[in-house]
C-alpha angles and dihedrals in degrees: 000000000000125000127206109201127195118192116192134179131021134358090260088060087047091060090054090050091051090051092051089048089055091051091050093047092049088054089054103256120144125216132232133191091207111085092197090065097047125115091191129026121198124190120193101198137201130209103172095124134006095265091053091047093051091049090051092049093048092047092051092050093046095049090045088068089066091064083078091063130030099330114110100176135028116193129183122199137165137050099335091045089054093045101042102022101139093037091056092050093045100045101035106052093183091067111096106182135020118199121194124222096270094041101063090106086072092063096115092050088046091057093047092051092046093052089048091057103263123139120191155113119271118194139157133202112289086227090071133083116219115244114209102158089193102103122226139297100218116226096178098081096270101265095086132031139178120241113202105210099181144012131225130005137250097198098089097196109195095245098049132094097185098100090056095049099034104029133219123336113286120176120213108236114262096239093055091050093050090050089051092049094049089050092051089047090052088054092055105268112153102173120050117193116200114216140173135136081275123002099187098074093052114148101013090114095046104032105020096244142062103283106172091108092053090049092049091049091053092047088052089065095062111104116229095038114108103169131034117187132192123217133177098028107166107220098228093055096054110119137189098252088054093051091049091050093052089047100048108030108090095211096054116095114237088237133110131185109213113178104204098164094196144003102217113099091215094053092043090055091051091048091056089240116153102221136074127210091263091051092053093051093048092049094048095045089052092050093048092047093053096040108027095184095050117139111216125201126187142170130219138197119224122203103019113177111284094012112150133207089251092052091049090051087049090059091045090056090046090054092044088053100042097041102203114208092223129021138167128190126210121191109235113270117211101224118191117237091030121109092234093060092068096041115120123248099042110190122241118245095243092058092045091053093046091051093047090051093050091051092049092047090053091047089051092059088049096047094043091050091052093047091055090048089062095058108121095022123118119231139175113243136183114228115234100182148300127295108239116256094355136095091245140098134207117235145162134226127218086266095060125078115200119268096001107056136048132289136234116223112208115203110210143126090216118107115252129176130217108271095027115132117223137181109236134187112219109233101170149331141242114200107297093352133084129222122209150150134228110282096201 
């Protein structure tokens, strides 16, 4: 039987999808990229913001049409499945099974039950961690992979639904992560990207203290891995041992993702964030002092309830002063069942989009200037693939996480393979991307 699998949302969701694919492969299922030929369709959904929710709904409705053709079972998993489990079953009669965020390890049984005529919701306690034991089917090309080190979140920011659909913070035991990483390295993975709703408090629940630095040091011992990258590091949880580990371990990319969301103290307080603007400046200054070539990425929310023009301009000034290397901006999404959704003074969509555009225009100036400053330098880059019909390859530097940051285009007639590392001389830039040639 053939399975068509759709994975929506974030890289953490992608890890769940890859684990489900491994379970299905172990059972003997084959996969197809043609939904019209699928016996079973599985959709791993997202509902973090309204756009993601709409994409999930549209995908479910689109895939439900194939139940009129070859498809014998339609299964919905992931965050939207957890949040709207009964509504999905009630309102989309073509859906056979709905699996919650901690029940995806039951995917094989869910298919069996659906094919036998069952139609139901399957959930587990949000205090558990699914145990698949089947490894992963990598969908990232094989030279890089995500390692999800924890599930859930304890922060409970007022705009965020994640604690309700993913549960409280649960760290994956270190020995399990090391075993996963060794398996990924054996499969050819050279870059390991550590992800969680928040990576910086890894281990507190298991070991009584922040242990991300200890995990990273163990991962650095694994042969085959060349780069280890850290995402989703909450700024208030950055600690000295972690900074020292990023600085001193050769395999750790000098790159940190610090989601700050805003720079106005008043907005940060309403968001339920645990930093002030002064805190952020102090943390960033410390990181840059200890690791001068660090690349810092952040994200912002534009148009949070009650935000004023002055508070928006305060964030603009902060970004202009701090000059992040990488920055993304989301417009505020009014998510039901969150405290922010019922706050007064909701901002109209036009204002949100205007503020987002102004922040991105400012960041473009910063990013373009930084790119031009790199001309003439020599960097190590990982090759991602060839540009069709050109003597050029797409690559990434240590300062570029996949799918969210810029690219480096290497102009060469030499043959390179995905996953190769090359020394590249930067010869120019084009907006967020760099252009270069082989240095050796």
